[in-house]
N, C-alpha and C positions, 0 to 999 in steps of 0.2 A: 101429416095430420093423423091423430089417433096413435095407438100403440102398435109396435111391430109384433106380429105373431111369432111364437117360438118356431113355427115352421119356416119363417122367413118370407116376408113379402117382397114384391118387386122393389129394387133399389138397394143401394149399399147401406149398411148400418153405420152409425156414428159412435165413436167412443165418447164416453162421458167426460174424460179428462182431456183438456187441450183442444177439443173439437176436431180432432184429426179423423180423417176418413179411414175406416177399417175396410180394406178390400176383402171381399168374400167370394166364395164359390158355392154352388149348389151341388150337394151330393145327390146320389140316386134317390134318397128318401126325401129330398126337398129341404133338408136342414142346412142352414148357412154355416159354413166352416171357414176359418181364415185361410187366405192364400199364403203359401210359404215359398221361400226361395227368392233369390235376387231377381230372376227374370219375371216371376209372377208379380213382383212389387211394382213393375212398370205399367201394369195393366190397370187402368183406372176408369172402368166403364160400368155403367149401371146395367145389372144383369136382369134378364127376363126369366121366363120359365119354359122348360122343354115341352110341357103339356099344352102350350099355347099354339103349337104348330103341328101339322100332320104331314109327314113325308109321303109323297105320292109315287115317285119313281126316281131311280138313280140316273143322273145325267152324265156324269163323267167322274173319273177317279184318278188321282195322282199319287205321288209317293208319300205325301203326308196328309192329304185331305181328300174327301169325297163330297161331291156336290149333288144335292137332291132337289128335285122340284117339289115344292110343298105348298101348303095352304094354311092361312091363319084361321084358327077356330072362331075368333071373335068377329072378324069382318069378311071372311071368305076370300081374302086377297091372295093371289098367287105370289109366292116368294121363292127365292133360291136359298137353300140351307147348305152352307159351306161348313162341313163337319171336319174339324182338325183333330187328329188323333194325338193324345197326350202320352208322354212317357212318364211312368210313375216317379222316377227320380229326377227328371229334368224339368217337369212342370210345363208351363206355357212356352212354346217356342218364341224366341225373340222376334222373329219376323211376323208372327201372328199378333203379338203385343203391339208392335209398331204399326201394323196395318190397321188394327182396331182404333188406336189413338188418332191416326191420321184421318181415317174415314169418319170418325166422330165429329171432327171439326170442319171437314170439307163438305160444303153444301152448294152444289152447282148442278145445273141441268145436264151437264156433260161429264159428270162424275157419278159413278155408280153409288146408289144410296144404301147406307147401312141402317136397316130398320131396328134391329135388336141384336142382342148377344146374350148367350147363356152358357153355363158350364156345368158339367158333371165330373165325376171322378176320372172318366176315361176320355172325354172329348170337350172341345171348345167349339161352339157353333156360332157362326155369323149368319144372321138373317138379312139377306140382301134383296133388293128389288129384282124381280124376275125379268130377264132379258131373253129375247127370242133366239138369238144366235150371236156369233162373233164375226169380225171382218175376215178372218182366215177361212172360215167355213163359207162365208158369202162369196169370196173370190174363188174358192174351189168349186162352187156351184155355178159360177159364171166365168168360164174359161176364156182366155184370149183378151183380157182387159175389160174394164168396166165402162159403162156409159159416162162420158165426160161430165154430164150434169150430176150424176151420182157421186163421182169422184170429188167434184166441187163441193157438194153438200157434206160429204163425209169429212173432207179436209177442213172445211169451215168449222165444223163442230169439234174436230180434233184440236185446232188452233185455239178455239174458245176455251176448251178444257185445259190446255197447256198454259195459256195466258193466265188463267185463274190460279192454277197451282204455283206457277212461277211468281205471281204476285204475293202468294203466301210463303214464298221462299222454300218450296218443296220441289225436289227433283224426283222424277218417277223411277228412273234407273232400269226399267225393263219394258220399254215401249215396243210392242210388236202386234201384229194383227190379231193374235189370239187373246190379247188383253184389251182389245177395243170391242166392246159389246154393242149389239144393234138390236133395237126393239122392232116389233112388227110394224111400227109406224115410222121407221127409218131414223129414229133418234140414236146417235152414237154416244157412248160413254166410256171414259177411261176406268179400268178396273185393275185389280191385283197390285196393291200398294205394299206388298211384303218386302220388297227391296228398296222402297222409296226412302228418302232422307229429307229431314228438315234442315236446310242450309241457312242457319241463323248467324254463323260466324264466317266471314268471307275467306279467311285463311284455312278453314277446315279442310282436311284431306279425307279421301274416301278410298275404298278398295277398287282395284282395277278389274276385279272379277265380277263385272256387272254387264247386263245387256246381252241378249241372244246374238250370236256371232254375225248373223245376216244383217243385223241392224245396229252393229257396233261402230261408233265413230273411230277415226284413225288414231286420235290421241289416246284412247283407252287401249286399243290394240298395241300401241307403243309403250304402254305401262304407266300412263298418267294417273295420278291419284288426286289431282287438284283440278276439278272441272265444275262447270255450272250448267245452266239451262241448255247450253249448246249440245249437251249429250242427247237430250230428247229431240232437238231440232234435226240433228242428223238422222236419227231413227225415223222421224216423221218424213224426211225427204226420201228415205229408202222405201217407206210404205207408199208414198205418193207415186213414185216411179213404178212400183210393183202394181198398183191399182190400174194405172194407165197402160203399162206395157204388158201386163198379164203374167209376169214371172218375176222372181226375186232379183234384186239388183246384183249384178256380177261385174267383175273387171272394172271397178270404179276408177282405178288408177290409169286405165287406158283412156278415160275421159278427162280426168283432172290433170293427168301427168304426175309423175313421181315428184313429191315436194323436195325442196332443197333448203339450205339455210337462207338463201336469198328470198324464196317465196314463203318460207315459214321460219322466222327467227326463233332460235331455241330448239329446233328440231333435233339436233344431235345430242341434246342433253336428256332425251327420254331414255329410260332404262332399256327398252327393247329395240332401240334404233341400231340397225345393222346394215349399213349402206352396201356392203358387199353382196347382200342377197337381193338388192333392189335393181330391177332392170331399168334401162334408160328409156323412158316413155315421154312423149311430147303430148301436151294437152290437145284436145279437140272438142267439138261441140257435143252436147248431150244428144242431139237429134241424130248424129251420125251413128251412135250406138243404140239409141232408143228412138226409132223413127216415129212411133206413135205420139211422142211428146210434141213434135213439130206440127201435128194435126190439131192440137188443142191450143187455142189462143192463150198466150202468156204462160203456158205450162213449163216450157223450157227455162224461162227466166226465173220462175219461182223455184224450180228444182235446183238451179245453179245457186240461188240464194241460200238454200238449205244445205246443199251438199258441197261445201267448200272445205278444203283441207286445213285452212287457217281459221280456228274458231272465232277470233274477234271479228271476222268479216261476215259471220253468219247473220241472217235475218232473225229477228226475234219473233215469238209467236204473236205478240201484239201487233207488230208491224206487218206480219204476214197477212193478218186479217184485212188489211187495207190494200193488199196487192191487187193489181189489175186482173189477176186470174179470177177473182171473185166478183168482178163488176157486173156479171149477168144476174147475180142474186138480188132479190128484193131488198131495198134499203132498210125496210123494217126489221130485218134480221139483226141489225146492229143495236136495236133498242129493246128487243124482247128477251125475256129470260130463257125461252126455249124456242127452237125452230118450229116446233109443232103448233105454235100459236099463229103461224102465218099459213093460211089455207093453201096457197099456191106451192108451198115447199113440200114436195113428195118425191119419192124415188121414181125414176123413169124405167120402163122395161129395158132390160139389158140386150145388147146387140146379139151376143152369143148366149141366148137364154137356155140354160140347162136346168133351170130351177123350178120347173112346174110343181114338184113336190113341196118345195120351200114356200111357194106362193100360196099353196093350198093348206099350209100349216102342218104338212107331214114331212118332218126332217129325217135325213138319212141317219143310219146307225153310227156312222163315223163322225158325227158332229163332235167338235172338240170342247165346246163350252157353251152353256146357256144361262149365264147368270151375270 
């Protein structure tokens, strides 16, 4: 409605001929300029204005982006500003373009929310909902394993988020505790979709260079490039055991036993399959290696359903939500959009509670991510 100012108002301009969208960026003076380059052409997001947000403090910094705690000028809402540095000749990184397009379409209580996005000559900024901490930091502040109720609550929300993106045919590709954000009210959300893919074609193949090594499924380690939602289920299983046991999952083959062609048809066809380097190991129970699993009802059965070497036998995220492990949770959780709407659902005090600063809202300087 009305005319677009020469200074460029919020939103993308439209070309007069053909009704095609002209993607634009905002330069330092606020004037709209056309995006250039093949990678920039994939970014089709409505842009906001940098002046709409005030950075408050730097939270963390990576190789290509810095995250700030910020506040919106119009509504006073706390936000996280993920500032991605741009190279003059390369334009918008492909991972940033992909993450923006995916977050724009993903609307779920357990997926981090993208509020806004804006661009200058030097940076591209995602305005995300502000989250208190992440699961990696939470576990570091509560050593020795988490309270079973809290594990149950976190895993239920993780499966809800995974079930949603898998229904949308999206694979996360980098599921790890650092990418699971937690609000001060115990809500867990999936974040960091830079490596995610939209799997719309069943026969599509992908790179095997995905997933942090601690949470990487065996087929990817063996060089597979054709995989599906089982990628995230294995990672979720590793996170599940780590939350209960209090340490990252190790020596998984001593539990599962080394697979063979009999237990995993097609195993020898993987590019990285080298049987000469594989020891002969016989499978055993999870509880023999991870004793805390046996103390939590149905935990060992759920872990074995996620951590299976033969992907077709893995439990799906949707089926996992119905597993007996979650039977103590209120039935209302299956009907509400967010767990926060059920009053009885709150985190319990941790057994080995080293997080008094966390509970008071004063986080340590070593926090890894807060958005």
